[in-house]
C-alpha positions as CSV (number, residue, x, y, z in Angstrom):
1,M,-17.5,-34.6,11.6
2,K,-16.8,-31.0,10.8
3,I,-14.2,-29.7,8.7
4,Q,-13.1,-26.3,10.2
5,Y,-10.0,-23.9,10.0
6,P,-9.8,-21.6,12.3
7,V,-8.2,-17.7,10.3
8,R,-7.3,-15.2,12.2
9,V,-8.6,-11.7,11.0
10,H,-7.1,-8.3,12.0
11,K,-7.9,-5.2,11.1
12,A,-6.4,-3.6,7.8
13,E,-3.7,-0.5,8.5
14,E,-5.6,1.4,5.6
15,G,-8.5,0.0,6.1
16,G,-11.8,-3.2,6.0
17,Y,-9.4,-6.3,7.3
18,W,-6.7,-9.4,6.1
19,A,-6.9,-12.2,7.2
20,E,-4.9,-15.9,7.6
21,F,-4.9,-19.6,8.4
22,P,-2.4,-20.2,10.7
23,D,-2.6,-23.9,10.7
24,L,-2.5,-23.3,6.1
25,P,1.2,-21.4,5.2
26,G,0.6,-19.2,2.5
27,C,-3.3,-19.1,2.3
28,V,-4.6,-15.5,3.0
29,T,-7.2,-12.8,1.5
30,E,-8.7,-9.9,2.9
31,G,-12.0,-8.0,3.1
32,D,-13.2,-3.9,3.1
33,T,-15.5,-5.5,5.8
34,L,-15.0,-8.6,8.5
35,K,-17.9,-10.1,6.5
36,E,-16.6,-10.1,3.3
37,T,-13.5,-10.8,4.7
38,L,-15.0,-14.1,6.2
39,D,-17.0,-15.1,3.4
40,N,-13.0,-14.8,1.1
41,A,-11.6,-17.0,3.8
42,R,-13.8,-19.9,2.9
43,E,-13.3,-19.0,-0.6
44,A,-9.2,-19.3,-0.5
45,L,-9.8,-22.2,2.6
46,S,-11.5,-24.1,-0.4
47,G,-9.4,-23.1,-3.6
48,W,-5.9,-23.7,-1.0
49,I,-6.8,-27.9,-0.1
50,A,-7.9,-28.3,-4.0
51,S,-5.0,-27.5,-4.3
52,R,-3.0,-29.6,-2.0
53,F,-4.9,-32.3,-3.6
54,E,-4.4,-31.2,-7.6
55,R,-0.6,-31.8,-6.5
56,N,-1.5,-34.6,-4.3
57,F,0.3,-33.4,-1.4
58,E,-0.8,-33.3,2.4
59,V,-3.9,-32.1,3.9
60,P,-3.0,-30.3,7.5
61,T,-5.1,-31.0,10.2
62,A,-7.0,-28.6,11.8
63,S,-5.9,-27.0,14.7
64,S,-7.6,-26.0,18.0
65,V,-6.4,-21.6,17.6
66,R,-8.7,-19.8,19.4
67,G,-8.4,-16.3,20.4
68,K,-10.5,-12.5,20.1
69,N,-9.8,-12.2,15.7
70,V,-10.4,-15.9,15.6
71,H,-13.3,-17.2,13.0
72,L,-14.0,-21.2,12.5
73,V,-14.9,-20.9,9.0
74,E,-15.5,-24.3,6.7
75,P,-14.7,-25.1,3.0
76,F,-17.1,-25.2,0.0
77,P,-19.2,-28.3,0.5
78,E,-17.1,-29.4,-2.8
79,V,-13.2,-29.6,-1.5
80,G,-15.0,-30.2,2.2
81,V,-17.0,-33.2,1.7
82,P,-13.7,-35.0,-0.3
83,L,-11.3,-34.3,2.2
84,I,-13.6,-36.0,5.4
85,L,-13.9,-39.1,3.1
86,R,-9.8,-38.7,2.9
87,K,-10.3,-37.9,7.0
88,I,-12.5,-41.3,7.4
89,R,-11.5,-43.4,5.4
90,T,-7.3,-43.1,6.5
91,E,-8.2,-43.4,10.2
92,I,-9.8,-46.0,10.1
93,G,-6.4,-47.5,7.6
94,L,-8.2,-48.7,4.0
95,S,-7.1,-47.7,0.7
96,Q,-9.4,-46.1,-1.9
97,K,-8.9,-49.7,-3.4
98,E,-10.5,-51.5,-0.2
99,V,-12.9,-48.9,0.0
100,A,-14.1,-49.2,-3.6
101,K,-14.1,-52.8,-2.8
102,R,-16.8,-52.2,0.6
103,L,-19.2,-50.2,-2.1
104,D,-18.9,-52.8,-4.6
105,I,-17.5,-49.4,-7.4
106,T,-14.4,-49.8,-8.9
107,Y,-11.0,-48.0,-7.9
108,Q,-10.8,-45.2,-10.5
109,T,-15.2,-44.3,-9.5
110,Y,-13.9,-44.3,-5.5
111,Q,-10.8,-41.8,-6.4
112,M,-12.9,-39.3,-8.2
113,W,-15.5,-38.9,-5.2
114,E,-11.9,-38.1,-2.9
115,N,-11.2,-35.5,-5.5
116,P,-12.2,-31.4,-5.2
117,A,-12.2,-31.7,-9.2
118,S,-14.6,-33.9,-9.7
119,A,-16.4,-34.9,-6.9
120,N,-20.0,-35.5,-7.1
121,P,-21.1,-38.4,-5.2
122,T,-24.9,-38.3,-4.5
123,I,-26.2,-37.7,-1.1
124,K,-27.5,-42.0,-1.9
125,Q,-23.4,-42.7,-3.1
126,L,-22.4,-40.5,0.6
127,A,-24.3,-42.7,2.8
128,K,-23.7,-46.0,1.3
129,V,-20.3,-45.0,2.3
130,A,-20.3,-43.8,5.7
131,N,-22.3,-47.3,6.3
132,A,-19.0,-48.8,4.4
133,V,-16.4,-47.4,6.4
134,G,-19.1,-47.8,9.9
135,K,-20.3,-44.7,10.5
136,K,-23.1,-41.7,9.6
137,L,-24.7,-40.0,7.3
138,V,-25.8,-36.4,8.8
139,L,-26.8,-34.2,6.6
140,E,-27.4,-30.1,7.9
141,I,-29.0,-27.0,6.2
142,A,-28.0,-23.9,7.8
């Protein structure tokens, strides 16, 4: 599972670019070049999602918006991994306590793994989570 949100990039009248995430109200950024704008978009996306987690708000699912000036942006791993864990867990209808029990760890430990402010599961721990919820862990370095 990969988490990618569409970002629409516009040329700014004064030069450079500005970008907005159609799925994430108020999540906007800018940059002097397209690359800088997309780098800033990744940072803005990660901050926006982390802020939602902090306040225990729902994080909208990424839509399938496509188009000429639309790019797909992934959050930083420290935000994306907790989001993926939460998404998988809720899709299969398990509570955090149920997943923790399957992993034979404390509820508080698993709860931290779904929180970008404290998430730091090892690859071995992520593989155990994947196995516990009937998934397979696949890592990619691009």
